[in-house]
N, C-alpha and C positions, 0 to 999 in steps of 0.2 A: 387624401380625403381628410386627414387630420387638419391640415392647413386650411383647407376650404371651410371646414367647420370653424376653425379659429377666426377666420376672416368674417364669416357670417355672424359670429357671436361677439365680434369686437375684440378678440383676444390677440390678433395680429393683424398687420396691415397688408402682408403680401404672402404669397406662397413661394418660399425659397426653392421648392423642388420642381417648379414649373420648367426650368432649364433641362431637367433630367428626363422629361417625358420622351418616351421613344429610345432612350439610351439602353434600357434593359428590356430584354424580351423574354416572354415566357417560354419554358422549354417545351417542345413538342411532345405530345404523348407518344410513348414508345409502344409499338405494336410487337409483341413477342412472336418469334417465328413459330408457326404452327402448320402442319400438313393441312391440305384441303379435306373437305368432307369426304371426297372420294377416296382418299389415301388413308383415312383414319381407321377403317375396319382392318386393313392390312398391318397397320402399326399395332393395333391392339392384339392381333394374332401373334405378331412377332414378339410382343411382350409376354403373352401368355406362354410362349415357348422359350422364354429367356433362360431357363434353366439348362438348356442344351449348350449354351455358350458362356454362361456366367452363374453366379450365385442365386439360388432359389429366392433368398430373401430380397435380393435387389429386384427381381422381376415381380415379386408380390409387392414391393413398395411402389413400383411404377403402376401396377394395376390399381392400388388404392388411390394414387394420385389422379388417375383417369376417372375413377368412380366417385370421388368425393369432392373434387374441384377446389380443395383447400390450397392456400399458399404453401409452397414448398417447405418453408421454415416451420410452419404449423405441423405438417406432416412429420418432419424429421424430429421435431421435439416431443411428439406424442408419448405420453406415458400410460401405462396400463390403468392407473387410477382415473383417467379421464374417460375411459371406455366403460359403457354400461351395455354388456352383451345382451341382457334380458330385454331391455328397452330399445335395443338396436340404436343406441345414440352415443355420440362422442361429443362431449362438452370441452371446448378449448377454452381455458380460463383467460380472462382479460390480460392477466399478467404475462401470458405467453403468446396471445393471439397477435397476428400481424396487424390487424385492425385496431388493436388495443381495446377491444370490446369482447366480452365472453360471446362465444359462438357455438350454437348447438348444430351438429352435423348429424342428420338422419343417416343411418347406415343401411344400405341395401342387404339383401340376403347374400350377395356375392361378397360384399365387404365384410360382413360378419364371418363368412367362411374363411376369407383370407386372413382376417385377424385371429381366428382360431388356429389356423395353420402357423402363423407367426408366433403365437404363444407357444406351440409345440416345438417350433424350431429355435425358439429364443434361448437367451442365456439365463433366464430366471431373474434378470435385473428389471428396473423400472421402465426402461425404454421399449416402446413397441418396435421400433426399428433399431435394434442395437448393431452397432459396428464392431470393430475389433475391440477387445479389452472392456466390453460392456458400455462403451461411450455410444452416444447416438450415431447413427449412420450420417455420413456427410454428403452434402450437396453434389460434390464431384463424382461420387460413386454413381448417382443416378444419370448425370450428364454422360459420363464415360459409357454407361449402359446403352443410352440413345445412340451414341457414336458407334459402339460395337454392333448395334442392330442396323446401321446404315442410315440413321436419321440425324446425324450430327450436322448442325447448321440449318437444317430444315425443320427441326422440331426442338424447342427448348422446354424446360420444365414448366415455365410459366405459360408456354403454349398450350398445355392441357386446359388451363382456365380459359384462355382465348377460344379454343375449339369448343369447349362445353358451352360458353356463353353463346357463341354463334349458332350452335345446334339447338339450343334451347330457345333462342330468338326465332329460328327458322321454323320451330315446331309451334310457335305461337304463345309460348309462356309469357306472361306479363313481365315486363322489364323490372318492376320493383320486386317481384318474387324472385327473379334470377339474382338480383343484386344481394338480397338477404341470403339466399343459399350460398352465394359465393363470398359472403362476408364483405361486401362492398357497401359499407355504411355510408349514407349521404354525409358529405362534409358540411359543417356548419357554415352559413354565409357569413363573410366578413362584414363588420359593421362599416357604414359609409362614413 
């Protein structure tokens, strides 16, 4: 597009990139593995009972992932300073948000209850989901939990967002509102 503009404005005589057209292909969008809507209730029940086979905090983390639709990195990096229990709101700052924009996440009653329990179980440190030695919980902890529950390969952590988007769309929620809730900010169009 730059060279076309240059040719139009008389700044160059030809487009040297013409020979490259078709040489580079866009990467196909990746659909993250997610169980079907018919299997989702069983997955949620298995997660609710996760403390029978694993750490309680890990099960609570998976429940929060399912309830909030946030990117996994945003959840794992959450600090108590971002949570406003009274307003039932979680503000993910732009400096830490996967989309690089501050994101307000409304918290359901269930999410507030889970956060309260996590606070009681916590180390007293700044992280909502503290792993060993006070550091944040790691991604693999949650992946292994899904595998332990029998959902390895059929459900990814990003699959919770995939499933949430599909369920909200099926319920008729406007796509732009779903995008805002899931912190999928529209990309700025590239100039021609």
